[in-house]
ZAKEZA-125634 format. One line per 2 residues: their letters; for each residue x negated, y negated, z of N, C-alpha, C. Coordinates in nm, 2 decimals. Each point is the difference from the previous one (the first is absolute). Example, Ala and Ser with C-alpha at 12.3 -4.5 7.8 and 13.67 -1.06 7.14 Angstrom:
2
AS	-1.32:0.57:0.78:0.09:-0.12:0.00:-0.09:-0.12:0.00 | 0.04:-0.11:-0.07:-0.09:-0.11:0.00:0.08:-0.11:0.08 .
END
This chain:
243
MN	-21.75:-3.40:18.34:0.13:-0.04:0.04:0.02:-0.15:-0.02 | 0.11:-0.04:-0.06:0.03:-0.14:-0.02:0.04:-0.06:0.13 .
VS	-0.05:-0.12:0.03:0.03:-0.07:0.12:0.05:-0.14:-0.04 | 0.11:-0.04:0.05:0.05:-0.14:-0.03:-0.07:-0.09:0.09 .
PM	-0.04:-0.12:-0.05:-0.06:-0.11:0.08:0.09:-0.03:0.12 | 0.13:0.04:0.00:0.09:-0.03:0.11:-0.01:0.10:0.12 .
DA	-0.05:0.12:-0.02:0.00:0.10:0.11:-0.13:0.07:0.01 | -0.11:-0.07:-0.03:-0.14:0.05:0.01:-0.04:0.01:0.15 .
HI	-0.10:0.09:0.02:-0.07:0.01:0.13:-0.13:-0.08:0.00 | -0.01:-0.10:0.08:-0.11:-0.09:0.01:-0.08:0.03:0.12 .
LA	-0.14:0.02:-0.02:-0.09:0.01:0.12:-0.07:-0.13:0.02 | 0.01:-0.06:0.11:-0.07:-0.12:0.03:-0.10:0.02:0.11 .
ID	-0.13:-0.04:-0.03:-0.11:0.01:0.10:-0.05:-0.14:0.04 | 0.03:-0.03:0.12:-0.04:-0.13:0.06:-0.02:0.02:0.15 .
DD	-0.11:-0.06:0.05:-0.02:0.01:0.14:0.07:-0.10:0.09 | 0.07:-0.09:-0.06:0.08:-0.10:0.07:0.14:0.05:0.02 .
PA	0.04:0.02:0.13:0.14:0.06:0.03:0.11:-0.09:-0.06 | -0.03:-0.14:0.01:0.11:-0.09:-0.05:0.02:0.02:-0.15 .
IR	-0.11:0.01:-0.07:0.02:0.02:-0.15:0.07:0.14:-0.03 | -0.04:0.10:0.08:0.07:0.13:-0.03:0.15:-0.01:0.03 .
KL	0.03:-0.07:0.11:0.15:-0.02:0.03:0.07:-0.08:-0.11 | -0.07:-0.11:-0.04:0.06:-0.08:-0.11:0.02:0.08:-0.13 .
VC	-0.10:0.08:-0.04:0.01:0.07:-0.12:0.11:0.11:0.01 | 0.01:0.07:0.12:0.10:0.10:0.01:0.14:-0.06:0.00 .
DY	0.01:-0.11:0.08:0.14:-0.06:0.01:0.05:-0.05:-0.14 | -0.09:-0.08:-0.07:0.04:-0.06:-0.12:0.02:0.09:-0.11 .
LG	-0.10:0.09:-0.03:0.01:0.09:-0.11:0.11:0.11:0.03 | 0.01:0.04:0.13:0.10:0.10:0.04:0.14:-0.06:-0.02 .
GN	0.01:-0.13:0.02:0.13:-0.07:-0.02:0.04:-0.02:-0.15 | -0.10:0.04:-0.08:0.02:-0.02:-0.15:-0.01:0.14:-0.07 .
DL	0.05:0.10:0.07:0.02:0.13:-0.06:-0.13:0.08:-0.03 | -0.11:-0.04:0.07:-0.13:0.07:-0.02:-0.03:0.08:0.13 .
RV	-0.05:0.12:-0.01:-0.05:0.07:0.11:-0.14:-0.04:0.03 | -0.03:-0.03:0.13:-0.13:-0.05:0.03:-0.06:0.08:0.12 .
TA	-0.12:0.04:-0.02:-0.08:0.06:0.11:-0.12:-0.09:0.02 | -0.02:-0.06:0.12:-0.10:-0.09:0.03:-0.10:0.06:0.10 .
VA	-0.13:-0.01:-0.03:-0.10:0.06:0.09:-0.12:-0.11:0.01 | -0.09:0.03:0.10:-0.10:-0.10:0.03:-0.14:0.04:-0.04 .
TG	-0.02:0.13:-0.03:-0.14:0.05:-0.03:-0.01:0.08:-0.12 | -0.12:0.02:-0.05:-0.02:0.09:-0.11:0.03:0.14:0.02 .
AE	-0.03:0.05:0.13:0.04:0.13:0.03:0.15:0.03:0.00 | 0.07:-0.10:0.04:0.15:0.01:0.00:0.05:0.00:-0.15 .
MA	-0.07:-0.08:-0.08:0.03:-0.01:-0.14:-0.02:0.14:-0.07 | -0.11:0.06:0.03:-0.03:0.13:-0.06:0.10:0.10:0.04 .
QV	0.04:0.00:0.13:0.10:0.09:0.05:0.13:-0.01:-0.07 | 0.05:-0.12:-0.02:0.13:-0.03:-0.07:-0.01:0.05:-0.14 .
LG	-0.11:-0.04:-0.07:-0.01:0.04:-0.14:-0.01:0.15:-0.02 | -0.05:0.07:0.11:-0.01:0.14:-0.01:0.14:0.07:0.03 .
QH	0.09:-0.07:0.06:0.12:0.06:0.04:0.13:-0.05:-0.08 | -0.02:-0.11:-0.07:0.12:-0.06:-0.06:-0.03:-0.04:-0.15 .
AI	0.10:-0.01:-0.08:-0.01:-0.05:-0.13:0.01:-0.15:0.00 | -0.11:-0.07:-0.02:0.00:-0.15:0.02:0.00:-0.06:-0.14 .
DL	0.09:-0.10:-0.02:0.01:-0.06:-0.14:-0.08:-0.12:-0.01 | -0.04:-0.07:0.11:-0.08:-0.11:-0.01:-0.07:-0.03:0.13 .
VM	-0.13:-0.03:-0.01:-0.08:-0.03:0.12:-0.03:-0.15:0.01 | 0.03:-0.06:0.11:-0.03:-0.14:0.03:-0.11:0.00:0.11 .
LD	-0.12:-0.06:-0.04:-0.11:0.02:0.09:-0.07:-0.13:0.03 | -0.01:-0.03:0.13:-0.08:-0.12:0.04:-0.15:0.04:-0.01 .
LR	-0.08:-0.08:-0.07:-0.14:0.03:-0.02:-0.08:-0.04:0.13 | 0.05:-0.08:0.09:-0.07:-0.05:0.11:0.05:0.07:0.13 .
LA	-0.02:0.14:0.00:0.04:0.07:0.12:-0.11:0.00:0.10 | 0.03:-0.01:0.13:-0.10:0.00:0.10:-0.08:0.13:0.01 .
GE	-0.13:-0.02:-0.02:-0.09:0.12:0.01:0.01:0.10:-0.11 | 0.06:-0.04:-0.11:0.01:0.09:-0.12:-0.02:-0.07:-0.13 .
DG	-0.04:0.07:-0.10:-0.02:-0.06:-0.13:0.12:0.02:-0.09 | 0.08:-0.10:0.00:0.13:0.01:-0.08:-0.03:0.03:-0.15 .
ME	-0.11:-0.05:-0.05:-0.03:0.02:-0.14:-0.03:0.15:-0.02 | -0.07:0.07:0.09:-0.02:0.14:-0.01:0.13:0.08:0.01 .
LA	0.09:-0.05:0.08:0.13:0.07:0.01:0.07:-0.01:-0.13 | 0.00:-0.12:-0.06:0.06:-0.02:-0.13:-0.06:0.09:-0.11 .
RK	-0.13:0.02:0.01:-0.07:0.08:-0.10:0.04:0.15:0.02 | 0.02:0.04:0.12:0.04:0.14:0.03:0.14:0.03:-0.05 .
VR	0.09:-0.10:0.02:0.14:0.01:-0.06:-0.01:0.02:-0.15 | -0.08:-0.09:-0.06:0.00:0.01:-0.15:-0.07:0.13:-0.05 .
EE	-0.10:0.05:0.07:-0.06:0.12:-0.04:0.09:0.12:0.01 | 0.10:-0.01:0.09:0.09:0.11:0.02:0.11:0.01:-0.10 .
GA	0.03:-0.11:-0.08:0.10:0.01:-0.10:0.04:-0.14:-0.04 | 0.12:-0.01:-0.06:0.05:-0.12:-0.06:0.10:-0.08:0.08 .
TP	0.00:0.03:0.14:0.09:-0.08:0.08:-0.03:-0.15:-0.01 | 0.10:-0.08:-0.03:-0.02:-0.14:-0.01:-0.05:-0.06:0.13 .
II	-0.09:-0.10:-0.01:-0.06:-0.07:0.12:0.02:-0.15:-0.01 | 0.05:-0.06:0.11:0.00:-0.14:0.01:-0.09:-0.04:0.12 .
IV	-0.10:-0.07:-0.02:-0.09:-0.04:0.10:0.04:-0.13:0.07 | -0.03:-0.02:0.12:0.03:-0.12:0.08:-0.14:-0.06:0.04 .
TG	-0.01:-0.13:-0.04:-0.13:-0.07:0.03:0.03:-0.13:0.06 | -0.11:-0.06:0.05:0.01:-0.14:0.05:0.00:-0.10:-0.11 .
KH	0.04:-0.12:0.03:0.02:-0.10:-0.10:-0.13:-0.03:-0.07 | -0.11:0.01:0.07:-0.13:-0.05:-0.07:-0.08:0.12:-0.03 .
DE	0.05:0.12:0.00:-0.08:0.12:-0.03:0.01:0.04:-0.14 | -0.05:-0.09:-0.09:0.01:0.03:-0.14:-0.08:0.12:-0.04 .
AD	-0.12:0.01:0.06:-0.09:0.12:-0.04:0.07:0.13:0.03 | 0.07:0.00:0.12:0.08:0.13:0.03:0.11:0.02:-0.10 .
RV	0.07:-0.10:-0.04:0.11:0.02:-0.10:-0.06:0.06:-0.13 | -0.11:-0.06:-0.05:-0.06:0.05:-0.12:-0.05:0.14:0.01 .
MG	-0.07:0.03:0.11:-0.05:0.13:0.02:0.12:0.10:0.01 | 0.10:-0.04:0.07:0.12:0.09:0.02:0.06:0.04:-0.13 .
LE	0.02:-0.10:-0.09:0.05:0.02:-0.13:-0.09:0.09:-0.09 | -0.13:-0.02:0.02:-0.09:0.08:-0.08:-0.01:0.15:0.04 .
IG	0.03:0.03:0.13:0.00:0.14:0.04:0.13:0.06:-0.03 | 0.10:-0.07:-0.05:0.12:0.06:-0.04:0.13:-0.05:0.07 .
AD	-0.01:-0.10:0.08:0.13:-0.05:0.06:0.08:-0.07:-0.11 | 0.13:0.01:0.02:0.10:-0.05:-0.11:0.03:-0.15:0.02 .
DY	0.00:-0.05:0.12:0.03:-0.14:0.03:-0.05:-0.03:0.14 | 0.02:-0.13:0.03:-0.04:-0.04:0.14:0.09:-0.11:0.05 .
VM	0.01:-0.01:0.13:0.07:-0.11:0.06:-0.09:-0.06:0.10 | 0.01:-0.13:0.03:-0.09:-0.07:0.09:0.07:-0.03:0.13 .
KP	-0.06:0.02:0.11:0.05:-0.04:0.13:-0.02:-0.15:0.02 | 0.10:-0.07:0.06:0.13:0.05:0.04:0.09:0.01:-0.13 .
FS	0.07:0.11:-0.01:0.08:0.02:-0.12:0.15:-0.01:0.03 | 0.07:-0.03:-0.11:0.14:-0.01:0.01:0.06:0.14:-0.02 .
PR	0.09:0.05:0.10:0.06:0.13:-0.02:0.07:0.01:-0.13 | 0.07:-0.10:-0.05:0.07:0.00:-0.12:-0.10:0.02:-0.12 .
EL	-0.11:-0.06:0.00:-0.10:0.02:-0.10:-0.06:0.14:0.00 | -0.02:0.05:0.12:-0.05:0.14:0.01:0.10:0.09:-0.06 .
LA	0.12:-0.01:0.03:0.10:0.09:-0.05:0.01:-0.01:-0.15 | -0.01:-0.12:-0.06:0.00:-0.02:-0.14:-0.12:0.07:-0.07 .
RI	-0.12:-0.01:0.06:-0.12:0.06:-0.05:0.01:0.15:0.01 | 0.05:0.05:0.11:0.02:0.15:0.01:0.09:0.05:-0.11 .
RA	0.11:-0.06:-0.01:0.10:0.04:-0.11:-0.06:0.00:-0.14 | -0.08:-0.11:-0.02:-0.06:-0.02:-0.14:-0.10:0.12:-0.02 .
VL	-0.08:0.03:0.09:-0.10:0.11:-0.02:0.07:0.13:-0.01 | 0.10:0.03:0.08:0.07:0.12:-0.02:0.07:0.01:-0.13 .
RR	0.06:-0.11:-0.05:0.06:0.01:-0.13:-0.10:0.03:-0.11 | -0.12:-0.06:0.01:-0.10:0.03:-0.10:-0.04:0.15:0.00 .
YQ	-0.02:0.05:0.12:-0.03:0.14:0.01:0.11:0.09:-0.05 | 0.12:-0.04:0.02:0.12:0.09:-0.04:0.00:0.00:-0.16 .
TA	-0.02:-0.12:-0.06:-0.01:-0.01:-0.14:-0.11:0.09:-0.06 | -0.12:0.00:0.07:-0.11:0.08:-0.05:0.04:0.15:0.01 .
RE	0.06:0.04:0.11:0.04:0.14:0.02:0.10:0.04:-0.11 | 0.09:-0.08:-0.03:0.10:0.03:-0.10:-0.06:0.02:-0.14 .
VL	-0.10:-0.09:-0.03:-0.07:0.01:-0.13:-0.07:0.14:-0.01 | -0.07:0.03:0.11:-0.08:0.13:-0.01:0.10:0.12:0.01 .
AR	0.11:-0.01:0.07:0.09:0.11:0.00:0.06:0.03:-0.14 | 0.02:-0.11:-0.08:0.05:0.02:-0.13:-0.11:0.05:-0.10 .
DK	-0.13:-0.01:0.04:-0.11:0.03:-0.09:-0.03:0.15:0.01 | 0.08:0.08:-0.07:-0.03:0.14:0.00:-0.06:0.04:-0.13 .
RR	-0.07:-0.09:-0.06:-0.05:0.02:-0.14:-0.13:0.08:0.01 | -0.03:0.07:-0.11:-0.12:0.07:-0.01:-0.11:-0.09:-0.06 .
AY	0.04:-0.09:-0.09:-0.09:-0.08:-0.07:0.07:-0.12:-0.06 | -0.08:-0.10:-0.03:0.05:-0.12:-0.07:-0.09:-0.03:-0.12 .
RF	0.07:-0.04:-0.11:-0.07:-0.04:-0.12:0.03:-0.15:-0.03 | -0.10:-0.07:-0.04:0.02:-0.14:-0.04:-0.11:-0.04:-0.10 .
AG	0.04:-0.06:-0.11:-0.09:-0.05:-0.10:-0.11:0.10:-0.03 | 0.03:0.13:-0.01:-0.10:0.10:-0.03:-0.07:0.06:0.11 .
WE	0.01:-0.06:0.12:-0.06:0.04:0.12:0.09:0.11:0.07 | -0.06:0.09:0.08:0.07:0.09:0.08:-0.05:0.01:0.14 .
LN	0.09:-0.02:0.10:-0.04:0.01:0.14:0.07:0.13:0.05 | -0.08:0.10:0.03:0.05:0.13:0.05:-0.01:-0.01:0.15 .
LG	0.12:0.01:0.06:0.00:-0.01:0.15:-0.04:0.13:0.07 | 0.02:0.11:-0.07:-0.05:0.13:0.06:-0.15:0.01:0.02 .
SR	-0.07:-0.03:-0.11:-0.14:0.00:0.00:-0.06:-0.13:0.04 | 0.08:-0.10:0.01:-0.04:-0.14:0.04:-0.11:-0.04:-0.10 .
RL	0.03:0.01:-0.13:-0.09:-0.03:-0.10:0.06:-0.10:-0.10 | -0.08:-0.10:-0.05:0.04:-0.09:-0.10:-0.08:0.03:-0.12 .
TS	0.08:0.01:-0.12:-0.06:0.03:-0.12:0.02:-0.11:-0.10 | -0.10:-0.04:-0.07:0.02:-0.11:-0.10:0.06:0.05:-0.13 .
PE	0.04:-0.09:-0.09:0.06:0.04:-0.12:-0.10:0.08:-0.09 | -0.13:-0.02:0.02:-0.10:0.08:-0.07:-0.03:0.14:0.07 .
GR	0.07:0.03:0.10:-0.02:0.12:0.07:-0.11:0.00:0.11 | -0.05:-0.12:0.03:-0.11:-0.01:0.09:0.06:-0.01:0.15 .
RV	-0.06:0.07:0.09:0.04:-0.01:0.14:-0.06:-0.13:0.06 | 0.09:-0.08:0.06:-0.04:-0.12:0.07:0.00:0.02:0.15 .
DL	-0.11:-0.02:0.07:0.00:0.02:0.14:0.06:-0.12:0.07 | 0.09:0.03:0.10:0.07:-0.10:0.08:-0.03:0.03:0.14 .
SN	-0.01:-0.11:0.08:-0.01:0.02:0.15:0.14:0.04:0.04 | 0.01:0.05:0.13:0.13:0.03:0.05:0.09:-0.12:0.00 .
GE	-0.05:-0.11:0.04:0.09:-0.12:0.00:0.04:-0.04:-0.14 | -0.09:0.00:-0.10:0.04:-0.03:-0.13:0.11:0.09:-0.06 .
LN	-0.02:0.13:0.03:0.09:0.10:-0.05:0.14:-0.02:0.06 | 0.01:-0.03:0.13:0.13:-0.02:0.07:0.06:-0.12:-0.05 .
LL	-0.07:-0.11:-0.02:0.05:-0.12:-0.06:0.06:0.02:-0.14 | -0.07:0.08:-0.08:0.04:0.02:-0.13:0.13:0.09:0.00 .
QA	0.01:0.09:0.09:0.12:0.08:0.02:0.12:-0.09:0.04 | -0.03:-0.09:0.09:0.11:-0.09:0.04:0.05:-0.08:-0.11 .
LC	-0.09:-0.05:-0.08:0.04:-0.08:-0.12:0.07:0.08:-0.10 | -0.04:0.12:-0.03:0.07:0.08:-0.10:0.14:0.04:0.05 .
AA	0.01:0.02:0.13:0.13:0.04:0.05:0.11:-0.11:0.00 | -0.05:-0.13:-0.02:0.09:-0.11:-0.01:-0.03:-0.09:-0.11 .
PQ	0.00:0.04:-0.13:-0.04:-0.08:-0.11:0.11:-0.11:-0.02 | -0.05:-0.11:-0.05:0.08:-0.12:-0.03:0.06:-0.06:0.13 .
RV	-0.06:0.03:0.11:0.05:-0.05:0.13:-0.11:-0.07:0.07 | 0.03:-0.12:0.05:-0.10:-0.07:0.08:-0.02:0.07:0.14 .
LT	-0.12:0.03:0.03:-0.04:0.05:0.13:-0.09:-0.10:0.07 | 0.04:-0.03:0.12:-0.08:-0.09:0.08:-0.13:0.07:0.05 .
RE	-0.09:-0.08:0.04:-0.13:0.06:0.06:0.04:0.08:0.12 | 0.10:-0.05:0.08:0.04:0.08:0.12:0.06:0.13:-0.04 .
QL	0.08:0.01:-0.11:0.06:0.12:-0.04:-0.11:0.10:-0.05 | -0.09:-0.05:-0.08:-0.11:0.08:-0.05:-0.09:0.05:0.12 .
LD	-0.02:-0.08:0.10:-0.07:0.04:0.12:0.07:0.11:0.07 | 0.13:-0.01:0.02:0.08:0.10:0.07:0.00:0.13:-0.08 .
LS	0.02:-0.01:-0.13:0.01:0.13:-0.09:-0.14:0.07:0.01 | -0.11:-0.08:0.00:-0.13:0.07:0.00:-0.02:0.06:0.14 .
RL	0.04:-0.06:0.11:-0.02:0.06:0.13:0.08:0.12:0.02 | 0.12:0.01:-0.06:0.08:0.12:0.01:-0.06:0.11:-0.07 .
NG	-0.09:-0.03:-0.10:-0.07:0.11:-0.07:-0.13:0.03:0.06 | -0.03:-0.07:0.11:-0.13:0.04:0.07:-0.12:-0.08:-0.05 .
AE	0.02:-0.10:-0.07:-0.11:-0.08:-0.06:-0.05:-0.10:0.11 | -0.13:-0.03:-0.01:-0.06:-0.10:0.09:0.00:-0.13:-0.08 .
VY	0.12:-0.06:-0.01:0.01:-0.13:-0.07:0.05:-0.10:0.09 | -0.06:-0.11:0.01:0.04:-0.11:0.09:0.04:-0.12:-0.08 .
DR	0.08:-0.09:0.07:0.07:-0.10:-0.07:-0.10:-0.09:-0.08 | -0.12:-0.03:0.05:-0.09:-0.09:-0.07:-0.07:0.07:-0.11 .
SI	0.01:0.13:-0.02:-0.06:0.07:-0.11:0.09:0.03:-0.11 | 0.13:-0.02:0.02:0.10:0.03:-0.11:-0.05:-0.07:-0.13 .
DV	-0.03:-0.12:0.00:-0.04:-0.07:-0.12:-0.12:0.06:-0.06 | -0.10:0.04:0.09:-0.12:0.06:-0.05:0.03:0.13:-0.07 .
QI	0.09:0.08:0.06:0.03:0.13:-0.06:0.07:-0.02:-0.13 | 0.08:-0.10:-0.01:0.07:-0.03:-0.13:-0.10:-0.04:-0.11 .
LR	-0.10:-0.08:0.04:-0.10:-0.04:-0.09:-0.08:0.12:-0.05 | -0.03:0.10:0.09:-0.08:0.12:-0.04:0.09:0.08:-0.09 .
LR	0.13:0.02:0.03:0.08:0.07:-0.09:0.01:-0.06:-0.14 | 0.01:-0.13:-0.01:0.00:-0.06:-0.13:-0.12:0.02:-0.08 .
RK	-0.12:0.00:0.07:-0.12:0.03:-0.07:-0.01:0.14:-0.06 | 0.08:0.09:0.06:-0.01:0.14:-0.04:0.11:0.03:-0.11 .
IE	0.11:-0.07:0.00:0.11:0.04:-0.09:0.04:-0.10:-0.10 | -0.03:-0.13:0.03:0.05:-0.11:-0.09:-0.09:-0.01:-0.13 .
PN	0.06:-0.02:-0.12:-0.08:-0.02:-0.12:-0.09:-0.13:0.02 | 0.05:-0.10:0.07:-0.07:-0.12:0.03:0.03:-0.04:0.14 .
PA	-0.08:0.04:0.10:0.03:-0.03:0.14:0.01:-0.15:0.02 | -0.06:-0.09:-0.08:0.01:-0.14:0.02:0.14:-0.05:-0.04 .
QP	0.07:0.07:-0.08:0.14:-0.03:-0.04:0.08:0.12:0.01 | 0.04:0.04:0.12:0.07:0.13:0.03:0.13:0.00:-0.07 .
RY	0.03:0.12:-0.06:0.13:0.02:-0.06:0.09:0.10:0.08 | -0.07:0.09:0.08:0.07:0.10:0.07:0.04:-0.05:0.14 .
IR	-0.10:-0.04:0.08:0.03:-0.05:0.13:-0.01:-0.15:0.00 | 0.12:-0.06:0.00:0.01:-0.14:-0.01:0.02:-0.06:0.14 .
TE	-0.06:-0.12:0.02:0.02:-0.07:0.12:0.12:-0.09:-0.01 | 0.09:0.01:0.10:0.12:-0.09:0.01:-0.04:-0.10:0.11 .
RG	-0.04:-0.12:-0.05:-0.05:-0.10:0.10:0.09:-0.02:0.11 | -0.05:0.01:0.12:0.08:-0.03:0.12:0.08:0.12:0.04 .
AG	0.00:0.11:-0.07:0.10:0.11:0.03:-0.08:0.13:0.01 | -0.09:0.03:-0.09:-0.07:0.13:0.01:-0.04:0.05:-0.14 .
YV	0.02:0.12:-0.03:-0.04:0.06:-0.12:0.11:0.08:-0.06 | 0.00:0.02:-0.14:0.10:0.08:-0.07:-0.07:0.08:-0.10 .
FS	0.03:0.13:-0.01:-0.05:0.09:-0.10:0.09:-0.01:-0.12 | -0.05:-0.08:-0.10:0.09:-0.04:-0.11:0.01:0.10:-0.12 .
VP	-0.09:0.10:0.00:0.00:0.09:-0.11:0.11:0.11:0.02 | 0.06:0.05:-0.11:0.10:0.11:0.02:-0.07:0.13:0.06 .
VQ	0.07:0.06:0.09:-0.06:0.12:0.06:0.09:0.12:-0.02 | -0.06:0.11:-0.04:0.08:0.13:-0.01:-0.03:0.09:0.12 .
AL	0.10:0.03:0.07:-0.02:0.09:0.12:0.03:0.14:-0.04 | -0.10:0.09:0.04:0.01:0.14:-0.03:0.03:0.08:0.13 .
S	0.11:0.07:0.00:0.04:0.08:0.12:-0.06:0.14:0.00 .
END
């Protein structure tokens, strides 16, 4: 279901009543539906009963492991996650992003910044969903290669099967679905998560390097997957989509 960043349902988990009230009042006053809870048990109950479009999670909950709660949310699916950390908790921010969080805010945070970050994450996910919704193809061909989505198999121009990890295959599908278009690391991350891949933000570049080694004539001078400095990646080879 398509959800506008203007009317999404946000689940906020924070054990500070003042923060819960601030989040509910400010986000609710900006056309977002907000459910605020204090514990992991309450979080699980809400997730089990409602369609949640984004989870905002404080990692420093009293008596609970916020990182483990974030991991559980990510294991359940592709719901976007924004983690809340302390100003000096850099290790928590890094670990949170590595287990699949989409963004973070630091306490004390500006409600306006929080709203902007929530809308930005929701827009990225909406773009990813729209790309996948349009991708009803059976296979893609490019430069003699064929990516068969049904069998999840990549075949070289010489007819040789090339093994890809789940993450590599989903990244290649995302690139094939949007040729000649710059895709940011965040968009590639979102597309991969929606396909169920275990791909994290810091590994996108690694996955791209591995793909290049498998499909590029010269991985050191890539012709297919080009880097757009400061922007992301573009699949620059012509692609034939087979329905």
